[in-house]
TIMI-671361 format. One record per residue (C-alpha): residue in three letters; residue number from 1; x, y, z. Coordinates in nm, 2 decimals, decimal comma. Example, Ala and Ser with C-alpha at 12.3 -4.5 7.8 and 13.67 -1.06 7.14 Angstrom:
2
ala  1  1,23  -0,45  0,78
ser  2  1,37  -0,11  0,71
***
This chain:
275
met  1  38,22  20,07  -2,94
ser  2  37,97  19,96  -2,68
gly  3  37,80  19,64  -2,74
lys  4  37,47  19,66  -2,93
thr  5  37,21  19,41  -3,05
phe  6  37,18  19,38  -3,43
phe  7  36,88  19,23  -3,61
ile  8  36,99  19,15  -3,96
thr  9  36,76  19,02  -4,23
gly  10  36,92  18,79  -4,50
ala  11  37,21  18,72  -4,27
asn  12  37,33  18,40  -4,44
ser  13  37,50  18,55  -4,74
gly  14  37,63  18,86  -4,92
ile  15  37,61  19,20  -4,74
gly  16  37,39  19,06  -4,46
phe  17  37,65  18,80  -4,37
ala  18  37,94  19,05  -4,40
ile  19  37,77  19,28  -4,15
ala  20  37,67  18,99  -3,92
ser  21  38,03  18,87  -3,92
ala  22  38,18  19,21  -3,85
ala  23  37,94  19,29  -3,58
trp  24  37,99  18,95  -3,41
lys  25  38,37  18,98  -3,42
ala  26  38,34  19,33  -3,27
gly  27  38,16  19,19  -2,97
his  28  37,80  19,28  -3,06
lys  29  37,50  19,05  -3,02
val  30  37,37  18,94  -3,36
ile  31  37,02  18,81  -3,45
gly  32  37,01  18,70  -3,81
thr  33  36,71  18,59  -4,02
val  34  36,74  18,29  -4,25
arg  35  36,48  18,13  -4,47
ser  36  36,55  17,76  -4,41
glu  37  36,69  17,51  -4,16
ala  38  36,98  17,45  -4,40
ala  39  37,06  17,82  -4,40
arg  40  37,03  17,82  -4,02
ala  41  37,29  17,54  -3,99
ser  42  37,52  17,71  -4,24
leu  43  37,51  18,04  -4,05
leu  44  37,58  17,87  -3,71
glu  45  37,87  17,67  -3,86
arg  46  38,04  17,99  -3,97
leu  47  37,93  18,22  -3,68
pro  48  37,86  18,00  -3,39
asp  49  37,75  18,28  -3,15
val  50  37,50  18,44  -3,39
his  51  37,13  18,38  -3,31
pro  52  36,96  18,26  -3,63
val  53  36,58  18,30  -3,66
leu  54  36,36  18,16  -3,94
cys  55  36,19  18,44  -4,13
asp  56  36,08  18,48  -4,49
val  57  36,03  18,86  -4,51
ala  58  35,78  18,81  -4,79
asp  59  35,55  18,63  -4,53
val  60  35,46  18,97  -4,38
asp  61  35,19  18,84  -4,15
arg  62  35,45  18,65  -3,94
ile  63  35,70  18,93  -3,90
asp  64  35,55  19,09  -3,59
ala  65  35,56  18,76  -3,41
val  66  35,92  18,68  -3,52
val  67  36,04  19,02  -3,39
ala  68  35,85  18,99  -3,07
arg  69  36,00  18,65  -3,00
ala  70  36,35  18,77  -3,09
glu  71  36,34  19,05  -2,84
glu  72  36,19  18,82  -2,58
asp  73  36,47  18,57  -2,63
phe  74  36,77  18,80  -2,69
gly  75  36,67  19,14  -2,55
pro  76  36,60  19,48  -2,70
val  77  36,74  19,54  -3,05
asp  78  36,94  19,85  -3,11
val  79  37,01  19,83  -3,48
leu  80  36,79  19,69  -3,76
val  81  36,98  19,61  -4,08
asn  82  36,70  19,56  -4,34
asn  83  36,90  19,37  -4,59
ala  84  36,70  19,08  -4,73
gly  85  36,63  19,11  -5,09
tyr  86  36,74  18,99  -5,43
gly  87  36,79  19,11  -5,79
his  88  36,58  19,07  -6,10
glu  89  36,72  19,11  -6,45
gly  90  36,50  19,13  -6,76
val  91  36,38  19,36  -7,03
leu  92  36,06  19,53  -6,90
glu  93  35,85  19,42  -7,20
glu  94  35,97  19,06  -7,16
ser  95  35,94  19,02  -6,79
pro  96  35,61  18,88  -6,65
leu  97  35,43  19,10  -6,40
ser  98  35,43  18,80  -6,15
glu  99  35,81  18,85  -6,13
met  100  35,76  19,22  -6,05
gln  101  35,51  19,13  -5,78
arg  102  35,76  18,89  -5,62
gln  103  36,04  19,15  -5,64
phe  104  35,83  19,41  -5,46
asp  105  35,69  19,15  -5,21
val  106  36,05  19,09  -5,09
asn  107  36,24  19,41  -5,16
val  108  35,96  19,66  -5,06
phe  109  35,68  19,51  -4,87
gly  110  35,90  19,27  -4,67
ala  111  36,15  19,55  -4,58
val  112  35,87  19,78  -4,48
ala  113  35,70  19,51  -4,27
val  114  36,02  19,44  -4,08
ala  115  36,07  19,81  -4,02
lys  116  35,71  19,86  -3,90
ala  117  35,76  19,58  -3,65
phe  118  36,04  19,78  -3,49
leu  119  35,91  20,13  -3,53
pro  120  35,69  20,12  -3,22
arg  121  35,96  19,96  -3,01
phe  122  36,22  20,21  -3,11
arg  123  35,97  20,50  -3,08
leu  124  35,88  20,40  -2,72
arg  125  36,25  20,35  -2,63
arg  126  36,34  20,68  -2,79
ala  127  36,64  20,51  -2,95
gly  128  36,73  20,28  -3,24
phe  129  36,89  20,28  -3,58
ile  130  36,73  20,14  -3,90
leu  131  36,95  20,07  -4,20
asn  132  36,75  20,00  -4,51
val  133  36,98  19,85  -4,77
thr  134  36,87  20,00  -5,10
ser  135  37,12  20,03  -5,38
met  136  37,28  20,27  -5,62
gly  137  36,99  20,13  -5,83
gly  138  36,76  20,32  -5,60
leu  139  36,91  20,64  -5,72
ile  140  37,00  20,57  -6,08
thr  141  36,86  20,33  -6,35
met  142  37,00  20,12  -6,63
pro  143  36,84  19,90  -6,89
gly  144  36,74  19,55  -6,80
ile  145  36,68  19,59  -6,42
ala  146  36,35  19,78  -6,42
tyr  147  36,18  19,58  -6,15
tyr  148  36,49  19,59  -5,93
cys  149  36,54  19,96  -5,97
gly  150  36,17  20,02  -5,91
ser  151  36,18  19,83  -5,59
lys  152  36,49  20,01  -5,47
phe  153  36,36  20,35  -5,57
ala  154  36,05  20,27  -5,36
leu  155  36,25  20,17  -5,06
gln  156  36,47  20,48  -5,10
gly  157  36,16  20,71  -5,08
leu  158  36,01  20,52  -4,80
ser  159  36,34  20,54  -4,60
glu  160  36,34  20,92  -4,64
val  161  35,99  20,95  -4,51
met  162  36,06  20,71  -4,23
arg  163  36,37  20,92  -4,13
ser  164  36,17  21,23  -4,10
glu  165  35,88  21,07  -3,91
met  166  36,12  20,90  -3,65
ala  167  36,37  21,18  -3,60
pro  168  36,16  21,34  -3,32
phe  169  36,19  21,02  -3,12
gly  170  36,57  20,99  -3,15
val  171  36,56  20,71  -3,40
his  172  36,80  20,72  -3,69
val  173  36,72  20,59  -4,04
thr  174  36,98  20,57  -4,32
ala  175  36,95  20,41  -4,66
leu  176  37,26  20,22  -4,75
cys  177  37,32  20,25  -5,13
pro  178  37,59  20,00  -5,24
gly  179  37,74  19,98  -5,58
ser  180  37,87  19,66  -5,72
phe  181  38,01  19,43  -5,45
arg  182  38,15  19,08  -5,45
thr  183  37,83  18,90  -5,34
asp  184  37,59  18,66  -5,50
trp  185  37,36  18,94  -5,62
ala  186  37,45  18,89  -5,98
gly  187  37,50  18,52  -5,95
arg  188  37,28  18,26  -5,80
ser  189  37,07  18,51  -5,61
met  190  36,94  18,69  -5,93
val  191  36,62  18,59  -6,11
arg  192  36,66  18,63  -6,49
ser  193  36,36  18,65  -6,72
glu  194  36,39  18,46  -7,04
arg  195  36,47  18,65  -7,36
ser  196  36,20  18,65  -7,62
ile  197  36,20  18,97  -7,83
ala  198  36,49  19,00  -8,08
asp  199  36,45  19,38  -8,11
tyr  200  36,62  19,41  -7,77
asp  201  36,93  19,19  -7,85
ser  202  37,17  19,47  -7,93
leu  203  37,08  19,67  -7,62
phe  204  37,04  19,41  -7,36
asp  205  37,25  19,10  -7,45
pro  206  37,59  19,29  -7,40
ile  207  37,47  19,42  -7,06
arg  208  37,37  19,07  -6,94
arg  209  37,70  18,92  -7,07
ala  210  37,91  19,19  -6,90
arg  211  37,73  19,15  -6,57
gln  212  37,78  18,77  -6,57
glu  213  38,15  18,81  -6,67
lys  214  38,21  19,06  -6,39
asp  215  38,04  18,85  -6,13
gly  216  38,29  18,77  -5,85
ala  217  38,54  19,04  -5,97
gln  218  38,35  19,35  -5,86
leu  219  38,55  19,63  -5,70
gly  220  38,34  19,64  -5,38
asp  221  38,47  19,45  -5,08
pro  222  38,18  19,33  -4,85
ala  223  38,41  19,32  -4,55
lys  224  38,50  19,69  -4,60
leu  225  38,13  19,78  -4,64
ala  226  38,06  19,60  -4,31
glu  227  38,33  19,80  -4,13
ala  228  38,18  20,12  -4,27
val  229  37,84  20,02  -4,13
leu  230  37,98  19,96  -3,79
gly  231  38,13  20,31  -3,79
leu  232  37,80  20,45  -3,92
val  233  37,59  20,31  -3,64
met  234  37,80  20,50  -3,39
ser  235  37,75  20,84  -3,55
asp  236  37,52  21,09  -3,38
thr  237  37,45  21,25  -3,72
pro  238  37,41  20,98  -3,98
pro  239  37,32  21,08  -4,33
pro  240  36,99  21,02  -4,50
gln  241  37,17  20,79  -4,74
leu  242  37,52  20,66  -4,77
leu  243  37,67  20,56  -5,10
leu  244  37,91  20,27  -5,08
gly  245  38,16  20,21  -5,35
ser  246  38,33  20,44  -5,59
asp  247  38,12  20,31  -5,88
ala  248  37,81  20,42  -5,70
leu  249  37,96  20,76  -5,63
gly  250  38,05  20,82  -5,99
leu  251  37,72  20,70  -6,14
val  252  37,50  20,89  -5,89
arg  253  37,70  21,21  -5,93
lys  254  37,67  21,18  -6,31
arg  255  37,29  21,13  -6,28
leu  256  37,25  21,43  -6,04
his  257  37,44  21,66  -6,27
ala  258  37,23  21,55  -6,56
met  259  36,92  21,61  -6,36
leu  260  37,02  21,96  -6,27
gln  261  37,09  22,03  -6,64
glu  262  36,75  21,89  -6,74
ile  263  36,58  22,11  -6,48
asp  264  36,76  22,42  -6,61
asp  265  36,69  22,34  -6,97
trp  266  36,31  22,31  -6,91
glu  267  36,28  22,57  -6,64
ala  268  36,07  22,80  -6,86
val  269  35,82  22,53  -6,94
thr  270  35,81  22,42  -6,57
cys  271  35,72  22,77  -6,46
ser  272  35,48  22,83  -6,74
thr  273  35,21  22,63  -6,57
asp  274  35,17  22,86  -6,28
ser  275  34,86  23,09  -6,28
***
């Protein structure tokens, strides 16, 4: 694999760190965004040759300058891994809109702002690869993570449009759709709305409890995900989305089969609206 320059947002932990570590070990140049000086020091301690840059993706007005400075300092970027994000857990009725705003500010507007900073650079160079980290939660839903699924569905759709718009310029775009992996997503990185409505107890409390109990014991191995990503970026025909994890595969297949059945069941009504 020829050496490439990776720009990875949220590189200090979870999937971002796993990809940064694998890319660095494989001999690639890695630029990783972090949100604090403490995170910068932590990243450098573990990956001394990685180039950390301070960037909060929710601060969208600063992103163009961060990307410009990164390319000035470290050279043209070949691969953007749009990874920064977090999870929100809470019943929709109980969860304040301010928490939805923050979720979308980071997971959607931040990711799009970073991508837009690279689009003209990749377009003019007629090369580049954008990996938008969505989730199986961008293709399926489950009770208690409405804001998270909403943000990932949005990024999933945006990725598909981005892919079609950038294809004429030789730029690849793939949405990475991980299932459950052994990261901090369900632990310290997740924002949880307070419970307040007893009517939801029987539906949601078991889900929250199961997610907390499973944290740290998920089937997905971040190191194996990172190796899959390194293989993906060398493909000349990458897919629009790549499911990662057998749980994602099973759940998304189940939803697609159900959707096809729903379409068939209501086909007569669907077609009845034509003039």
